[in-house]
C-alpha positions in Angstrom: -37.8 3.0 10.3 -39.0 4.0 13.7 -37.3 1.7 15.9 -34.1 -1.0 15.6 -35.2 -4.6 15.6 -33.6 -7.6 14.5 -35.7 -7.7 11.5 -35.7 -4.0 11.0 -31.9 -3.9 11.1 -31.7 -6.8 8.5 -34.1 -5.0 6.2 -32.2 -1.6 6.3 -28.5 -3.6 5.8 -30.2 -5.4 2.6 -32.1 -2.1 1.1 -29.1 0.2 1.5 -26.1 -2.2 0.4 -24.7 -4.8 -2.0 -22.9 -7.6 -1.8 -19.7 -6.7 -3.2 -15.6 -7.6 -2.7 -13.4 -4.7 -1.3 -10.9 -3.8 -3.9 -7.8 -4.8 -1.7 -9.7 -8.1 -0.5 -11.3 -9.8 -3.4 -11.4 -13.1 -1.6 -14.4 -11.8 0.7 -17.8 -10.3 0.0 -19.5 -7.5 2.3 -22.6 -6.0 2.1 -21.3 -2.2 1.3 -22.9 0.9 0.1 -23.1 1.5 -3.4 -23.3 5.4 -2.8 -21.5 6.1 0.2 -22.3 9.9 0.6 -26.3 9.4 0.1 -26.4 6.5 2.5 -24.0 8.0 5.0 -26.4 11.0 5.0 -30.0 9.1 4.9 -28.9 7.2 7.9 -27.8 10.1 9.9 -31.4 11.6 8.8 -33.4 8.5 9.5 -31.6 7.4 12.8 -30.7 10.8 14.6 -34.0 10.4 16.1 -33.2 7.3 18.1 -29.7 8.1 18.7 -28.0 5.5 16.6 -24.4 5.9 15.0 -23.4 6.6 11.2 -22.8 3.3 9.0 -19.1 2.6 9.7 -20.4 -0.8 9.2 -21.3 -0.1 5.3 -17.8 0.8 4.3 -14.5 -1.2 4.2 -12.2 1.0 5.5 -8.6 1.4 4.4 -7.1 0.3 7.9 -9.5 -2.7 7.9 -8.8 -3.7 4.3 -4.7 -3.3 5.1 -5.2 -5.5 8.4 -7.5 -8.1 6.5 -5.1 -8.8 3.6 -2.3 -9.0 6.2 -4.3 -11.7 8.0 -5.0 -13.6 4.8 -1.6 -13.5 3.5 0.0 -14.6 6.8 -2.5 -17.1 8.0 0.0 -18.3 10.9 -0.7 -15.5 12.7 -4.0 -16.3 13.5 -4.2 -20.1 12.8 -5.8 -22.2 15.8 -5.8 -18.9 18.1 -8.6 -17.0 19.6 -9.1 -13.8 18.0 -10.7 -10.5 18.9 -11.6 -8.1 16.0 -12.1 -4.8 18.0 -14.0 -2.2 16.5 -15.1 -4.6 13.9 -17.5 -2.3 12.0 -18.7 -4.7 9.2 -16.5 -7.7 10.2 -14.1 -7.6 7.6 -11.0 -8.6 9.5 -12.8 -11.0 11.7 -13.7 -12.6 8.4 -10.3 -12.6 7.2 -9.1 -14.4 10.5 -11.7 -17.1 10.2 -10.9 -17.9 6.4 -7.0 -17.8 7.7 -8.0 -20.8 10.3 -8.2 -19.1 13.4 -9.9 -21.5 16.1 -12.4 -18.7 17.4 -13.0 -15.0 16.5 -15.1 -12.7 18.3 -16.2 -9.5 16.4 -16.5 -6.3 19.0 -18.6 -3.3 18.2 -20.9 -0.9 20.1 -23.0 0.1 17.1 -26.2 -2.0 17.4 -26.2 -2.7 13.4 -23.0 -4.4 13.5 -24.4 -7.8 15.0 -26.8 -7.8 12.1 -24.2 -6.5 8.9 -21.4 -9.1 10.5 -24.1 -11.6 11.1 -25.2 -11.1 7.3 -21.2 -10.8 6.1 -20.1 -13.9 8.0 -23.0 -16.1 6.4 -22.0 -14.6 3.1 -18.5 -16.1 3.6 -19.2 -19.4 5.1 -17.7 -18.6 8.3 -18.7 -18.5 12.2 -17.8 -15.2 13.8 -19.2 -14.4 17.6 -20.3 -11.1 18.2 -19.6 -8.6 21.6 -22.2 -5.9 21.1 -20.4 -4.2 24.6 -17.7 -1.9 25.4 -14.7 -4.2 25.8 -12.0 -1.8 26.4 -10.0 -3.0 29.6 -11.3 -6.5 29.4 -9.5 -9.5 29.1 -11.0 -12.8 27.5 -8.0 -14.5 27.1 -7.6 -13.6 23.4 -4.1 -14.8 21.5 -4.8 -12.1 19.3 -6.3 -8.7 19.0 -7.0 -7.2 15.6 -7.8 -3.3 15.3 -8.5 -1.5 12.3 -9.0 2.3 11.8 -9.0 2.8 15.8 -7.1 5.9 16.1 -9.1 8.6 14.6 -10.4 10.4 18.0 -7.7 11.3 21.0 -10.0 10.5 23.7 -10.7 7.0 22.3 -6.7 6.5 21.6 -5.9 7.4 25.1 -8.1 4.4 26.5 -7.1 2.3 23.8 -3.2 2.2 24.4 -3.3 1.1 27.9 -5.4 -1.5 27.6 -3.5 -3.1 24.5 -0.2 -2.5 26.9 -1.9 -4.5 29.3 -2.9 -7.4 27.0 0.3 -7.6 25.2 2.1 -7.8 28.8 -0.5 -10.9 29.1 1.3 -12.2 26.0 -1.3 -11.4 23.1 -0.3 -10.4 19.9 -2.1 -6.8 19.1 -1.9 -5.5 15.6 -3.3 -2.8 14.0 -4.0 -1.2 10.7 -3.9 2.3 10.0 -4.0 4.9 7.1 -2.2 7.8 8.9 -5.0 8.8 11.3 -4.1 11.5 13.4 -4.0 9.9 16.6 -1.8 7.0 16.1 1.2 6.3 18.2 4.4 7.7 17.3 6.3 4.8 18.9 6.3 1.4 20.4 5.0 0.3 16.9 6.8 -1.9 14.1 5.7 -2.0 11.0 4.8 -5.3 9.3 3.3 -4.5 6.1 2.4 -1.3 4.0 -0.4 -1.2 1.1 -1.9 1.3 -1.1 -5.6 0.7 -0.4 -8.7 2.3 -3.0 -10.9 3.5 -0.5 -14.4 5.9 -1.2 -13.5 9.5 -2.0 -16.6 10.7 -0.7 -15.9 9.4 3.0 -11.9 10.1 2.7 -9.6 12.9 1.3 -7.8 10.7 -1.6 -9.0 8.0 -3.8 -6.3 5.4 -2.1 -4.6 5.5 1.6 -1.2 4.7 2.4 -2.1 1.8 4.8 0.2 0.2 7.6 -0.4 -2.9 9.3 1.6 -2.2 12.8 2.4 -4.8 15.9 2.8 -3.4 19.3 6.1 -3.7 20.6 7.2 -5.4 24.0 9.1 -2.4 25.0 6.2 0.1 24.8 4.0 -2.4 26.9 6.8 -2.8 29.5 7.6 0.9 29.8 4.9 3.1 28.6 1.9 2.2 30.6 2.7 0.6 33.9 
């Protein structure tokens, strides 16, 4: 694979994944990696020359599984609303929002493979999900709900996210985060909505299950912390 095209991306996804249900969200099927470590290494080796990132899209991460579970169990959160699934990866959370009755769902991710993976996964679940392939941090397209799974793994990234999330919250958006205890999750300004034990891939995580919390950004932190 020497260049990324729609056809080559589709073939790479189909060749290196199988259609299966994430353990915590059995209602949804995704093209996921069977052998996590093998795909991760192979993808890094094959794609490093063209500068593409590791295949986050090929795994159902704990934060996304917890957030998708919460959305499916609480469909009023998104029903009839415009939803952004930020850093969407496989599109798991976006698909959950669509299945829960959202009026419009946009999955955003800067990994070019995600456009193909999310399209294939959406088709496998019979739902329509739009895709945004640009860095949307700092923008506002009028979303009613912003969903973000596993986004607080990197400090510079987290430092960009909180002012943006807070601006959206002040404007009236509902901001929900799924997080399995990543290092840079804010220690205040969030209220827990649900807690799950989510099975994960041991090759990528440090345990076979991760205690995952779904958090909502509080009005107070949006008003006070990032004026």
